Structure formats: structure tokens, C-alpha cells
C-alpha positions as CSV (number, residue, x, y, z in Angstrom):
1,X,84.4,45.1,122.5
2,X,87.9,43.8,121.5
3,X,87.1,44.8,117.9
4,X,86.2,48.4,118.9
5,X,89.6,48.8,120.7
6,X,91.4,47.5,117.6
7,X,89.6,50.0,115.4
8,X,90.6,52.9,117.7
9,X,94.2,51.6,117.8
10,X,94.3,51.4,114.0
11,X,92.7,54.9,113.7
12,X,95.2,56.3,116.2
13,X,98.1,54.7,114.3
14,X,96.7,56.1,111.0
15,X,96.5,59.6,112.5
16,X,100.0,59.4,113.9
17,X,101.4,58.3,110.5
18,X,99.4,61.1,108.8
19,X,100.9,63.7,111.2
20,X,104.4,62.3,110.5
21,X,103.9,62.7,106.8
22,X,102.4,66.2,107.2
23,X,105.4,67.2,109.4
24,X,107.8,65.9,106.8
25,X,106.0,67.7,104.0
26,X,106.1,71.0,106.0
27,X,109.9,70.6,106.7
28,X,110.5,69.9,103.0
29,X,108.4,72.9,101.9
30,X,110.3,75.1,104.4
31,X,113.6,73.9,103.0
32,X,112.5,74.5,99.4
33,X,111.2,78.0,100.2
34,X,114.5,78.9,102.0
35,X,116.4,77.7,99.0
36,X,114.3,79.9,96.7
37,X,114.7,82.9,98.9
38,X,118.5,82.4,99.3
39,X,118.9,82.1,95.5
40,X,116.8,85.2,95.0
41,X,118.8,87.2,97.5
42,X,122.1,85.9,96.0
43,X,121.0,87.1,92.5
44,X,120.5,90.6,93.9
45,X,123.4,93.0,94.7
46,X,122.6,93.3,98.3
47,X,125.5,94.0,100.7
48,X,126.2,92.1,103.8
49,X,125.9,93.8,107.2
50,X,129.7,93.7,107.6
51,X,130.2,95.4,104.2
52,X,127.6,98.0,105.1
53,X,129.2,98.7,108.5
54,X,132.7,99.1,106.9
55,X,131.4,101.6,104.3
56,X,129.5,103.4,107.0
57,X,132.7,103.7,109.1
58,X,134.6,105.0,106.1
59,X,131.9,107.6,105.4
60,X,131.9,108.8,109.0
61,X,135.7,109.1,108.9
62,X,135.5,111.1,105.6
63,X,132.9,113.3,107.1
64,X,135.0,114.1,110.1
65,X,138.0,114.8,107.9
66,X,135.9,117.1,105.8
67,X,134.8,119.0,108.9
68,X,138.4,119.3,110.1
69,X,139.6,120.6,106.6
70,X,136.7,123.0,106.4
71,X,137.6,124.4,109.8
72,X,141.3,124.8,108.7
73,X,140.2,126.5,105.4
74,X,138.0,128.9,107.3
75,X,140.8,129.7,109.7
76,X,143.2,130.3,106.9
77,X,140.7,132.5,105.1
78,X,140.1,134.5,108.2
79,X,143.7,135.5,108.4
């Protein structure tokens, strides 16, 4: 009976080690994939969220100024 317990202990230890190796491989694969995606995105001319918001605010301001100028022109032409 002692031998049977030792076999289960050894098998349990083997499974624990295998799970540790699998976990390490998963983390390494995730890190590698993240690096590939980061490099791919860096090679593209994507803008950051901050840059997008800044240009969006500038466009909104320009649109408002256009509307104001259009209203002034229409008022001047009406005279």
C-alpha cells in the first residue's frame, strides 16, 4: 500500500510540474504576441486617443467659427 501512495505522490508532483511549465509557456506566448501586436501597431500611422481628441476639438471650434462667420456674411448681405 505504501508503494501505491508513492506512485500517486509522484504522479501528483509530475502533474503539478507540468501545469507550471504550461503556465510559463502561456505567459511567454502572451508576451511574444503582445510584442508582435505592439510592433505592428507602431509601424502603422495610427493616432493616439489624445491626438484624436485634440484634432476633434480643433475641428469643432473651426465649425463653430464657420457658422458664426456665415451668419455675419448673411447679415451683411441682407443689408
